[in-house]
N, C-alpha and C positions, 0 to 999 in steps of 0.2 A: 410066718409070714408077717411082712409089714404093710399095715393098713392105714389109709389116710383118711381121716374123718373131719368133720366140721362140728361144732357144739353151738346149736342156734336157741333162741329163747324166743317163745310168743307169747308175751305178756306175762312171762314168768315161769310158764310151762316150758321146761328145757329138754332138748333132745339131741341124741348123738345121731349125725346124718352122716351116711355114707353113699359117696357115688358108686353105684352097683351094675352099672350099664355095661360095663367090659369085664367085670370082673367075675361076676357070679358068685359071690361070698355068700356062704350059707352058716353063719355062726350058731351054735347050740344054744338052747335057752338058759343053761347053765353059764356060758359065756356072755350072754347078751345080760344076764342078771348080775353077773360080776362086773360087767362094764359100767352098768348103770349105779352100782351101789355108792352111795356118797361115802368120802371117806378114804376107800381103798380102791375105788375105781375112777372113772372120768366123772361119773355123777350125772343121772338124769331120769326123767320121769318116763323116759321111752328110747327106742332104738328106730330110725327110720331108712329103709333103703330106698334110693332112688334108682328105679330099673327101665328097662325098655318097654314101651308100649307099641303094639301093632296099629292102634287106632289113635292115639291120642301123643301129647306131647312127652309124657313120661307116666310110670307107673309108681305109685307109693306102697310101698309094704311096711306097715307099723307094727312094732312089738313092745308091749307093756315093759315095765323095769322089772317085772317078774320073770321076763324071757319069752313068754308067749304072745302069739299073734293076738292083736286087739280088735277091736271094732273101730268105728271111724273116730279120728281124732281131729276136731276142728283147728285147734292150734297148731297140730301138727301137719295137717294140710296147708295151712298158711306158711310155715315155715318151709314146707316142702318146696312150695312155689317160689319162695323168696331165695332160698339155695340154687333152684335151677336156674332163676333169673340171674343171680349173682356168679354162677358157673357159666353162664353163656349157653345154656339149654334153649334152644329156639322155641320161641311162644306160636301157638296157631294165629294168632295176630298181634299186633303190638301191643305188649304189654297185657295180653288177655291168654292165660295158659288155660289148656285143657287137660287134665290127667284121670287117673282111674285109681281108684282105691277100693278093695273089698267086692269087685266086679260092678262098682257102680262110678258114674261119668261124673266129674265135677269141673266148673269154670270158676277161674279166679283170676284176678286185677291185681297188679302191681298199682298202688294208687300214689304213693310218692316215695321219698327215702324211706326205707323200713316200716312200710305199712302195706297190707295186703287183705284185699277182700275175696271172700270165699262164698261161692253160693252153695246153700247147704240142702241136702235134701229136705222133701216136706215131712212134717213130722207125723207119727203114727202111734197108735195105742194109746191114747189118752185114758188115764183113769183119775178121777177126782174123788177126794176126802175118804182116803182109806185111813182107819183109826188102827195103827200099829202099836199097840201097847201104851196107849195115849199119846202117841205122834201123829197128827193128821198130815197124811202123805199124799202128794199128788204126783202121778208118774207119766212121763212120754219118752218115747224113742226118737231121739234127733240124730241118729246114726250110732248111737250108743244108747244103752237105756237109763234115765235118772229119775231119781225121785227128788221133789222140791219140799222143802218144809219152812214156811215163814215163821220168822221169828222176830222179835222187836228189839233184842240186845244181841247183835252178831258178833260184837267182840267176846263177848262172855259165854258162848256157845262151845259145848265140849266136842267139837267136830270130831275129833278121832274116834273117842268112845261111842258116840251116838252114831256117826256115820259107820262103822264097823258093825254095830248092832244090827242097823237096817239093812246094811249091805248084804248080811246074812241071813235074811229072813226068807230062807228058800221057799216057804209055805206062799209067801208072795210073789217072790223075784226068783224063780227056779235057777237062772244062769247068774243070780247076783244083780246087781246096780250100783251105779254111781249114786252118792247122796248129796244134795245141795240145800244149804243153809241160806235163806235169801231175806234180806231186810228192804223194805220199801222205803225209799230216802225223798222220794218225790214222784209227781205222776209218770216223769220220763227217765227216772233214774233207780237202779237197784244196786245194793250191795250183795257180794256172795262170797261163801266160803264152800269148798268142794272137798269131800271125800272120795278118792278116785279108786275105783275097783282095777285090780292089776298093778297100780301102785301100792294100794293097802294103806294108805295114809293121805292127810291133806295135801294137795298142791297149791302152789300159788297161783295157779289160774286153771280153767278147763272150758275151751271153746264149746264144745257140744252143752256142756252144763250151762253155760251163760245163754246158749240159744234156748234152751229147756225154760230155764227161768224166766225169760222174756216172752216166751211164747205162751206157757202156763199163765203168766200173771195177766196177759191180755184175755186169755181164753174164760177164766174165772170171773173177769170183770173188774179186777184190782187197777185196771189202768185202762184208757181209750187209746193210747199212743201205740203207733206201730212202728216207733222209732224209739229205743230206748238205750240209755247208755249203762253199762253194767262194771262196776268197781270192783275188780279183783284183789285177790289177797296181797299180790306184789305193789299195789298202788297203782298199777296202769288201768286202763278204761277200754273195755271192749264195746263197740257199736253193733248192736242187732237190729236190723230192719226188716220188716215183711210186709206182705200183702194181706189184707183183711182175710182173705180166706186162707191164709198161711201156706199157700202152694209156692210161693217164692218167698226164701228166707235166705238172708244174706248176713255174714259175719266178718267183721272189718276190726282189725287192730295192728298193734306192732308186731314186727317179726325182724330178728336181727341175728347175725354172725357174732357170738360173744368170742370164741376163739378157733384155731385150727392147729391139728396135730396129728400123729400117728401113734400106733401102738403094734406090738409084735403078739402074735396068737398063734398057735397052733390050730390049722384047721382040721387035722386029723384027730383031734381030741375028742373022745364022745361026750 
């Protein structure tokens, strides 16, 4: 079967997006992994299905590049909204989309050309000052589980090696975790590099990771600002704004269509 797709980037986090509202395609984990593999496939950090929703404008179903369903992806959610807008999927109100992902309801807004603001879920499960074999780790769930490690020289951190080590410390994180290395550049500016669970490598950006970094930095008193700029590895900047009680959290940044195409695949393949 020939399947039409769009390739989108959310500040460097890239996704294969398929409009699945009429097709009801279900690729296997191996097929998704092959499509997401760089060099031999389309190449992406994950795959997103846009599907019908009984209650909202659409439903987003996200798979990591390993082929398996993932937890919430902030940049993926922003890209899904931009895709919906570009393809003429009607919004609940002017430029305000409502969608569901992992049985949760999200609001998002098209801010201007190629920029999307997404309201995140309130954070959960804050844990501070875990000493994991010499690494001082802070953790929080922002829709996906994240560890924050503060560093002084972000460029020289071995993100892949240390990230993989922390990610697999199942005595601390039974389901695994994403690992973020954060450098504080000013009271309202952070720089971040992220090792993503499910991609199993460093990515150029991570939306839920940027949110985790901003909220943790505020929670432990390293900043008094509730509006932070987060510079990600791609060079883009994400903006995280939140209320003092962190019940309202917003992630804003670029989202764009890189290219569109099609691929042939055997849907009967196991």
